[in-house]
N, C-alpha and C positions, 0 to 999 in steps of 0.2 A: 740655591736648591740644585741638587744633582739629579741627573737623569741616567737611568741604566737601560741599555738596549737589550731587549728580550726577544729571542728568536721564537717564531711560531712552531708548534709541534704539529707535524703532518698527520699524526694519528687522530687528532681532533679536528681535522679540517672538514668543513661542511661541504656538501655537494654529493653527487652520485657515488663517488668513491669513498665517502666517509663512512660513518656508522650506519650499518644496515641491520635489518631484522632477519634472523635466520630461523627457518622453520624446523621444528623437531620432527615433522612428518616426512621429510625427505625433499627431493627435488620437485619443485612445482612447475617446471617447464613442461608444456604440453605441445604435441605436434599439431601443426596447422596445415591444411591442404592448400597447395598452390595450384595455379591454373595449368601448369605444365605437368601435373600429376605427381610431382615430388613432394617431399615433406620437409619442413623446416621447424626446428624447435624454437619457440618463442617464449621468453620468460615473462611472467606476469610481475607487476610491481608488488612490493611488499604490502600485505594487508594483515589486519588483525585476525587472530584465530576465532574471534567471536562473530565474524562476518561470513555470509554465505559464499562470497567469492573466494575465501580462503580454502574451502573444501571442494569447490567446483572442479578443479583439475583432476581430482581423484575419482570423479564420477563421469569424466569425459572419456568414455570408451565405447566402442561399437560392439554389437552382439557377436560378430564373428570372432573378435579377439577374446571375448569372455568365454565362448564355447571352446575355443582352442586351449585356453588356459585351464578349463575344466577337465577335458579328456586327456590332456598331457600329464595330469597327475596320476593317471593309471599306468603310465609307461615306466618300466624299470630304469630307463635312462633319464629320469627326471631329477637326478641328484643335483644338477646345476640349474634348477628351476629359476632361481633369482636372476642369474645372468643371462639365461637363454630365453625364458618365456615372459618374465616380468619386465621387459624392455619396451619402450624407453623409460617407463615408469610404472610402478605398481598402482593398482586401483583399489577402491573400496566398493565399487558397484557390484562387481562379480562376487566377492566374498559375502556381501550382505544378502544378495538374492540366493546364493548357494545355501547359506544357513537357513534362510527363511523358507525356501523350497523344501529343505530337509525336515523342517518342523512340521509342515503340512503333510509331507509324505509319511512321516512316522505316525501321525495321528490318523490319517485316512487309512493307511495300510493296516494299522492295528485294529481300527474299527471294522474294516472289511473282514479281517481275519477272525475277529470275534463273532461276526455275523455268520460266516461260513462254518465255523466250529460249532456254534449253537444250533444251526440248522441241521448239520450232519449228526449232531448228538441227539437232538429232539426237536423236530420241526414245529411242535406245538408250543414250545417255550418261547416267551417274548425275549427280545434282545434289548438289553439295557446298555446304552452307549456311555462310556466313562469319559465325560468331557474334562475331567480333571487331568487326564493325560495330555491335553493340549497345553495347559499351563505348565505341566512338568516338562514337556518337550521344549517350550519356549525358554524356561529357566535353564535347562540342562544344555541345550545347543548354544544359546547365546553366551552363557557363562563360559563354556569351553572354547567356543570359536572366537570370542571377542575378549573376554576378561583374561583368559590364560595367556594369550600372546602379549597383551599389554603389560601384564605383571612380569612376564619373562623379559620383555624389553626394558622395563624399569629396573629389574634386578641386574641385567647386563650393563645398563648405563651406570648403575651404582658401582659395579665392579670394574668400570673403565673400558667396557667393550662397546664400541660404537660402530660396528661393521654394517649395521642395517638400521633402517628407520622403523618406526612403529607401524607405518602403513605396510611395509614389506612383511613385517611379522604377522599382521592381521591377514594379509593376502595369502601367505603360505598356509596359515591355519584354516582360513575360510575355504580356499580352493581344495585343500587337502581332505575336506569332509565330503567331497562330491560323490565318492564311491558309495556312501551310505544311502544315497537317493535310490539308485536302481536296486540295491540290496534290500531296502525296506519294502519295495514293491514286490520283489520276488519272495520275500518272507511271508506273503499272504498264503502261499501254498502250505497246507496244514500237515507238513511232514517234519517232525522234530529234528531228525538227523540232517536233513537238507538245510534247515535254518541254522543249525550249528556250523555247518560247512560254509554257508554264505557269510555268517558273522565272522568266522575265522579268516576268510579271504579278504573281507573288507578291513578287518583289523590289521592283517599283514600288509596289504597294499598301502593303506593310509599311514600306518605306523612307519613303514619303510620310507615313505615320502617325507614325513616330518623329520625323522632322525637324519636322513641323508642331507636335508637342507639346513637343519639346525646345528648339527654337530660341527660343520666347518666354522660357523660363527663362534661356537663355544671354544673350539680349538685355537682361535686367534687370540684368546686371552693369555696374558702373561702367566697367570696362576693356573697350573694344570688341574687343580681341584675343581675349577669351573666346569671342566668337561664332564664331571660326574652329574651335572644337572640333566644330562641326557637320560639318566635313569629315571629322574622325576617325570620327564616328558613321557617316557615309555609307560610308567605306572599310571599316569593320568589317562593316557590313551587306552590302556587296558581297562581301567575303570569305566571309561565311556562305553567301550564295546560291551562289557558285562551289563551295564545299566540299560543299554538298548535292548539286549537280549532278554533280560528279565522283565523290563517294564512294557516293551512293545511287541516282542516276538514270542510270547509264551502262551498263546491260545491253542489248546489242543482239543481233539475230539474225546469226550469223556464217556461216551456210550458206544456200543457196538453198532456199526453201520449196516443197515439191511436187516432182513428177518433172520431169526435164529436157524442154524443148520439143523434140519430135521433128522439127519443121520446121527446115531449115537457114536461117540468116540471114547476111546480108552484114556487113561490118565496122561499118556504121552501124546495124545492128539491123533492117533492113527485110527482107522476104521476097525 
């Protein structure tokens, strides 16, 4: 009987340097505070995506960091948001609460605007609150803030573009909708032209933020046609702005405010 010497393949060697599980969510290393005040990145061991520990690093962020990541989306210099503000790692805590706060801000502001408009039109008419707007806000905001970035990330992965993780995509979209929270509150003012101006400002700032941070990812693709996806992003964002304006910011005064002018006027409004 003959024996043949077979050398072992280092690629299948067991141990810490052997086969490892890689997360599609990005880097799971989280900063830990040391006694001396410094920070040191510690990597957690590989865990399954069905466990709570797998997602815990993406919610391990303090309030100060979340607020900074929110208001920096309003700055024109936020085109390098991924490398400048989402370091050392992107989070899911801030985007989730930004979108959730936006949902309640849309519903509460539209309900308050409806009450003010009804009171100024006719104080004796009862106000009927449209609670279906809450479910519409939930579907619209979560679909745009969560589903759209995930679908875009999947499409880019299919096209061979792996410059960012799905967590970074959700973080950019979630934080990018922060501007709509103060705008929804200001749109309680029953002045149509002011509401259009506010919606236009929110559309411009948030749209610029998304395009400025998404286009470099699209430009890294070998196929130049991938860059045209930025048009789809712009169209979806325009659709979101119009939906907000029509569904939540369209309460107007339908009757004359105050008593009728006792002085007669001619057809052009002069005495």
